[in-house]
N, C-alpha and C positions, 0 to 999 in steps of 0.2 A: 594500504592496504583494510580492506573491511572485510571483518568477521564474520561467520555468516556462519550460525548452525545449520546440519545436514535436515532439509527439508524433510517433514513426513508428510505422510498421507493423507491426503483433506477426508474428514470423517465426517459423512451425512450428507455430501453432494446432493444434489438435485441436478436434474437433468432441467435445457433452458425450451420454448419451445421447439427450439429446430436443431435438440440432443444437445448443445453441446451444454459442457458440467457448466452448474453453476457454483462459486464458492465466494465463501469469507476470509480476508485474507487479516489478519492486525500485523502490524510492521511498527515500530521504535526503533527512534533514530537516531545514533550521539552521536556527535561531533559537532567542531560549528554551522547548526542548521541553526540557528534563528535569529531573527534579525539581516539577515542576510535573502527575503524571496526567495526560501525555499515552500508553506508554501503552498501560493501561486501557484511558483511552475511544478509544483505535486499538480494541484488540482487542473490545471490544465490536460497534464499528460494521461491524468485516468481522467476529465472526461473528454479527449483524442480516443481513448482506449476502448471507453464506455462505459466506464465500470459511478458506481454510486457510492457516497461514503461522503466521507472526512477527515480530513490534516486538522492538529493540533496542536499547538506549543505546551507542551507540558512544567511546571514547578521545575521537576531538577534540571531540564536542559532541553531534553528530549525531542525529536516534533513525533507523534503515535497520527502514524495511516490506520485505516480503517474501507477498504473496501471492498464493495460486492456483485460479481459478475459476468464472464467464463472464468474458466480456470485461466485459457492461454491469457486473459485480459490481463489478471494479476498478476502470473506470471511474468508479466512483461515487464509491468508497474516496477518488481523484485526487483530486476531485471536496470530498469532504469536507474532505480536509488541504492544498486549497489556500484553505478559504473564510472561512477567519478567525474559525470558530467550535470554535474547539478550543483546551484548557487550554494556556495560554502564549502563547505570537508565531512563527507561520512566521514563517522573510522569504526561502528562498530551498525549495524544492523539486523536485528532480531527480528524472527516474526512467526505466528500465530494464525497455523490455516483450521476452517471449522466450519460449521455448516451455514451458507445465507440466512439473514435473517427473514430476509422485506423488508423492513421498514425503513431507509435508507429512496431516496429518489434525487437527480443531481450529484455533484460534489461537492461540498463548501470548507468554507475556513472556515473556521476555529477558533 
């Protein structure tokens, strides 16, 4: 079971050219998520959803996911992260929503 705090409203969101809400999602993923192909999996999923951002291994064993794009795309990525269908095993998922910075292109592993 993945523990997720209740999502808050994304503050400072903006509309894209097509009227969709553009947001920034930062998610921290706990569990057995390093050394199992998790970052490559996240990069593929995010790219398929048209999101820009990065996925990074952290020194404490977590993985940080930063994604910008449509709110619906970011919510779909978050749902995928907590779905149980990831490489490894996710035990906790923490999220933060905010305004996009627009400083990313593509989706990269770090």
